[in-house]
Phi, psi and omega in degrees: 000352181303313183293325178293320175303309183296321180294316180295316180295316180296321178292322173301313178302313180300314179301318179296312185294325183274337193228002186238094183294339177272359177268127177264318182220135166212099185223155179209163178198161178262138179303139176283344184259333187227098180309144178067017170253118186243148177239126181240128178246125179232141177218133183231158177279095178075171179298330179298324179295320176294315180299322175298317176307312185285358174262000183276152178300320182294323174293323178302320180289325176293314180300318176300317176297317180295334178287354181267012175057053184278349189266147177287333175213154183299139173300146177256119177254141178223129174247137175203144178283147176282144175269140180256000000 
């Protein structure tokens, strides 16, 4: 499932960069110490940017993939406002 994961994540990233003006950052990488551990950093202009993101077709495909229970452990999500 690794290749399917990488393809889905990459397509989501491309969709964000091409179509989401309220997205500031969408980058990801794999841990150098623990294979198959990935870190995704997303930043949006306000909560409205995130809400717009989760309405997009590319996010829908990511959500669909996540719904197939592909992970060896649950993803850890953290939300926090940026300090100015």
